C-alpha positions in Angstrom: -0.2 -0.1 0.1 1.4 3.3 -1.2 -0.1 5.9 1.2 -1.5 6.3 4.8 -4.9 6.9 3.1 -4.7 3.6 1.3 -3.6 1.7 4.4 -6.5 3.3 6.3 -9.0 2.4 3.7 -7.8 -1.2 3.7 -7.7 -1.3 7.5 -11.1 -0.5 8.3 -12.5 -2.9 5.9 -10.3 -5.8 7.5 -9.5 -4.6 11.0 -7.6 -7.8 11.8 -5.2 -7.1 9.1 -1.6 -6.2 9.6 -2.0 -2.8 8.4 -4.9 -2.4 10.9 -2.6 -3.6 13.7 -0.1 -0.8 12.8 -2.9 1.8 13.3 -4.1 0.1 16.5 -0.7 0.0 17.9 -0.3 3.9 17.5 -3.6 4.4 19.5 -3.7 5.2 23.1 -3.2 2.3 25.4 -5.9 3.9 27.7 -9.5 2.6 27.7 -11.5 5.4 26.0 -15.3 5.9 26.4 -15.8 6.6 22.7 -14.4 3.2 21.6 -16.1 1.3 24.3 -19.4 2.8 22.9 -18.5 2.0 19.4 -17.1 -1.5 20.3 -20.3 -2.3 22.1 -22.6 -1.1 19.1 -20.4 -3.3 16.8 -20.7 -6.3 19.1 -24.4 -5.8 19.6 -25.0 -5.8 15.8 -22.8 -9.0 15.5 -25.0 -10.7 17.9 -28.3 -9.6 16.6 -28.7 -12.7 14.4 -28.8 -10.5 11.3 -26.1 -10.8 8.7 -24.0 -7.7 9.4 -22.9 -6.0 6.2 -20.0 -3.8 5.6 -20.9 -0.1 5.5 -18.8 2.3 3.5 -17.6 5.6 5.1 -15.7 8.6 3.8 -14.3 10.3 6.7 -10.9 9.2 7.7 -11.6 9.7 11.5 -14.5 7.5 11.4 -12.4 4.8 9.6 -9.8 5.1 12.3 -12.6 4.6 15.0 -13.9 1.7 13.3 -10.4 -0.1 13.2 -9.9 0.7 17.0 -13.3 -0.1 18.1 -12.8 -3.6 16.6 -10.2 -4.4 19.3 -12.8 -3.2 21.9 -15.5 -5.5 20.4 -13.2 -8.6 20.7 -12.4 -7.6 24.5 -16.3 -7.1 25.2 -17.1 -10.3 23.3 -14.5 -12.2 25.5 -15.8 -10.5 28.7 -19.3 -12.1 28.0 -17.7 -15.6 29.0 -20.2 -17.1 26.6 -18.8 -19.6 24.1 -21.9 -19.5 21.9 -22.1 -15.8 21.6 -18.5 -15.7 20.9 -19.0 -17.9 18.0 -21.9 -15.8 16.9 -19.5 -12.8 17.0 -16.7 -14.4 15.2 -19.0 -15.7 12.3 -20.6 -12.3 12.1 -17.3 -10.6 11.7 -16.3 -12.9 8.8 -19.4 -12.2 7.1 -18.5 -8.5 7.3 -15.4 -9.5 5.4 -17.5 -11.3 2.7 -19.6 -8.2 2.3 -16.7 -5.9 2.0 -15.0 -8.2 -0.7 -18.2 -8.2 -2.9 -17.2 -4.8 -4.2 -13.5 -4.9 -3.6 -10.7 -3.8 -6.0 -8.6 -6.5 -7.4 -5.5 -5.1 -5.9 -6.9 -5.3 -2.3 -8.3 -8.7 -2.9 -4.8 -9.9 -3.8 -3.4 -8.1 -0.9 -5.8 -9.9 1.7 -5.4 -13.2 0.0 -1.7 -13.1 0.3 -1.8 -12.0 4.0 -4.1 -14.8 4.8 -2.0 -17.3 3.1 -4.1 -18.0 0.0 -1.9 -17.6 -3.1 -4.2 -16.5 -6.0 -3.4 -14.7 -9.4 -5.7 -12.3 -11.1 -6.5 -13.3 -14.7 -9.1 -11.6 -17.1 -11.6 -10.7 -14.5 -11.3 -14.0 -12.6 -9.0 -15.4 -10.0 -6.8 -18.5 -10.4 -5.8 -20.7 -7.4 -3.7 -23.7 -7.4 -5.6 -26.9 -7.3 -4.1 -28.2 -4.1 -4.7 -24.8 -2.5 -8.1 -24.8 -3.7 -8.9 -28.2 -2.0 -7.0 -27.2 1.2 -9.0 -23.9 1.5 -12.4 -24.5 0.2 -15.3 -25.2 2.6 -17.9 -27.9 2.4 -21.4 -26.4 1.9 -20.5 -23.3 0.0 -21.0 -24.5 -3.5 -17.3 -24.8 -4.3 -17.3 -28.1 -5.9 -14.9 -29.0 -8.7 -17.9 -30.4 -10.9 -18.0 -28.4 -14.1 -15.5 -25.8 -12.8 -12.8 -24.3 -15.1 -9.6 -26.2 -14.4 -6.6 -25.7 -16.7 -2.9 -26.6 -16.0 -3.4 -27.3 -12.3 -5.2 -24.1 -11.7 -8.8 -23.5 -10.8 -10.5 -20.4 -11.8 -13.0 -18.6 -9.5 -15.1 -15.6 -9.6 -14.8 -12.8 -6.8 -17.9 -14.3 -5.1 -16.4 -17.7 -5.1 -13.0 -16.5 -3.9 -14.7 -14.3 -1.3 -16.1 -17.6 0.4 -12.6 -19.0 0.9 -11.2 -15.7 2.1 -13.9 -15.1 4.6 -13.4 -18.6 6.1 -9.5 -17.9 6.3 -10.6 -14.5 7.8 -12.9 -16.2 10.4 -9.9 -18.4 11.4 -7.7 -15.3 11.8 -10.4 -13.4 13.8 -10.9 -16.4 16.2 -7.2 -16.7 16.9 -6.5 -15.8 20.6 -10.3 -15.6 21.5 -11.5 -15.7 24.0 -9.1 -13.3 26.0 -8.9 -14.3 29.4 -10.8 -12.4 31.8 -7.8 -12.1 34.0 -6.1 -10.1 31.2 -9.0 -7.7 30.5 -9.3 -4.3 31.9 -11.7 -3.8 34.7 -13.3 -1.2 32.6 -13.9 -3.7 29.9 -15.4 -6.3 32.4 -17.7 -3.7 33.8 -18.9 -2.4 30.5 -19.6 -5.9 29.1 -22.4 -6.2 31.7 -24.3 -3.5 29.5 -24.1 -5.4 26.3 -27.5 -6.4 25.0 -27.6 -10.0 24.7 -29.8 -12.0 22.2 -32.8 -13.6 23.6 -32.3 -17.3 23.0 -35.6 -19.0 22.0 -36.9 -22.5 22.5 -34.9 -23.2 25.7 -36.1 -26.4 26.9 -36.5 -26.8 30.8 -35.9 -29.8 32.9 -37.4 -29.9 36.4 -37.8 -26.3 36.1 -34.2 -25.5 35.2 -32.4 -24.6 31.9 -29.9 -27.1 30.7 -27.0 -25.2 32.4 -25.1 -28.3 32.9 -24.6 -28.7 29.1 -23.5 -25.1 28.7 -20.8 -26.2 31.4 -19.8 -29.1 29.2 -19.3 -26.7 26.2 -17.0 -24.6 28.5 -15.1 -27.4 30.0 -12.8 -29.6 27.7 -12.7 -33.2 28.5 -10.1 -35.9 27.8 -12.5 -38.8 27.2 -16.2 -40.0 26.3 -16.1 -37.4 23.4 -18.0 -39.7 20.9 -21.0 -39.9 23.1 -20.7 -36.3 24.2 -21.2 -35.3 20.6 -23.9 -37.8 19.6 -25.8 -38.0 23.0 -25.7 -34.5 24.3 -24.2 -31.8 22.1 -25.6 -32.3 18.7 -29.3 -32.9 20.1 -28.8 -29.8 22.4 -27.5 -27.4 19.8 -29.9 -28.5 17.1 -33.1 -29.1 18.8 -33.0 -27.2 22.1 -31.1 -24.0 21.0 -32.4 -24.4 17.4 -29.1 -23.3 16.0 -28.4 -24.1 12.2 -26.6 -27.1 11.4 -23.5 -25.5 9.9 -23.2 -23.3 13.1 -23.7 -26.2 15.3 -21.0 -28.2 13.6 -18.6 -25.2 14.1 -19.2 -24.9 17.8 -18.8 -28.7 18.4 -15.6 -28.7 16.1 -14.2 -26.0 18.0 -15.1 -27.6 21.3 -13.4 -30.9 20.3 -10.3 -29.0 19.1 -10.0 -27.7 22.9 -10.5 -31.3 24.1 -7.7 -32.4 21.8 -5.3 -30.1 23.6 -5.8 -32.4 26.7 -5.8 -35.7 24.8 -5.4 -35.5 21.1 -6.3 -39.2 20.9 -9.6 -39.1 19.2 -11.7 -40.3 16.2 -14.1 -37.5 16.4 -13.8 -35.6 13.1 -15.6 -33.2 10.9 -17.8 -35.8 9.1 -18.7 -37.6 12.4 -19.9 -34.2 13.9 -21.8 -33.2 10.8 -23.5 -36.5 10.6 -24.6 -36.5 14.3 -26.0 -33.1 13.9 -28.1 -34.0 10.7 -29.1 -37.2 12.5 -30.3 -35.3 15.5 -32.3 -32.8 13.4 -33.9 -35.6 11.3 -35.1 -37.7 14.4 -35.9 -34.6 16.6 -33.5 -35.9 19.3 -33.3 -34.4 22.7 -30.2 -34.5 24.8 -29.3 -37.1 27.5 -30.9 -36.5 31.0 -28.9 -34.9 33.7 -29.0 -38.3 35.7 -27.6 -40.3 32.9 -25.2 -37.7 31.9 -23.7 -37.9 35.5 -23.3 -41.6 34.9 -21.7 -41.0 31.7 -19.0 -38.4 33.1 -18.6 -40.0 36.4 -15.0 -39.4 37.4 -14.5 -37.2 34.4 -16.5 -34.0 34.9 -18.8 -32.8 37.8 -21.9 -31.5 36.4 -23.7 -30.2 39.6 -27.4 -30.1 40.0 
C-alpha cells in the first residue's frame, strides 16, 4: 500500500489485518469511552442474528474509529464469557469481510489473500488458485465443488464471489485466533462495561425440572479428555440443534471448536468433521433431545462434575 490513506481504507474493511494492527498500535493504551461505546455497538450488531453488512464511510476519522473499536469489540465479546455468543460474533465478523469483498478492488483482494496465506493470481476478471490450495481452503457446503469448474494446467478459476467464500473462511480463523481473551487479562473497565451489552434472547430453551440445561453449557465450556464420541451424539448435537435451534452449519462449528479444545488435553480421538456433521444431521432428522442430567452424570462419573 503506497499511502497512509490507502492503508486506512484497507484497515477499516479488514481490521484484523497487519495494516490495521499498525494503526491500533499507534492508538492510546488507555481505555477510552468513545471506543467502548463503538465496540459495544459493533458487538451488539454482530449478536443480533442478522447478517451484518460492511458499510462504506468517507471520513478518515470514522475509519480510524472503526479500526480501533474492533479491538474493543473483541475484548467485550470475551468478557461475556459465553462460548456460543463468541462464535456468533466471530461468524458475523467474517460475514463483514465477505460483504466488503463483494465490491472490492482487485489489488486489495490480492493483498488480503496473500496475507491470509491464499496464493491467487488475477487473470481476465477471474482469480486463479492452484488445485491443491483450492482443495485445502474450500469449505464444504459453500458451492465450491470441482464439478463443471474451469480447471486448466493445475489451476482452478474462481469468480470474486467464489474467492470471497474462501477468503472469508480464512479471515474467520484469523479473527478467532486468541479468542476468548482471558478475563484475567481484560481491563476492569471492559469487564464492567460488558455487563451493559444487550444479549440476544435465546428462543426455545427447553426446561428440565424447572431448570435450563445449564449443565450442557458447562460441558461446552469445559474440555474433556474422554467420552467425546458420546458427548457429541448424545448431548451436544441434540442440544444445539433441537434445544437451542442453531442452524446445522453453526452447530458443527461450535462442536468442532469444542473438540479441538478437548484435543489439547488428549489428542487421541476419532471424532472428526464428518462424524460431527452426521450427528447434527441425524439429531435434526430424528428430533433427538439430549441425555438427561441423571444419565449424563453416570456418563461423566470421574471425568466431569455437572452439579445439580
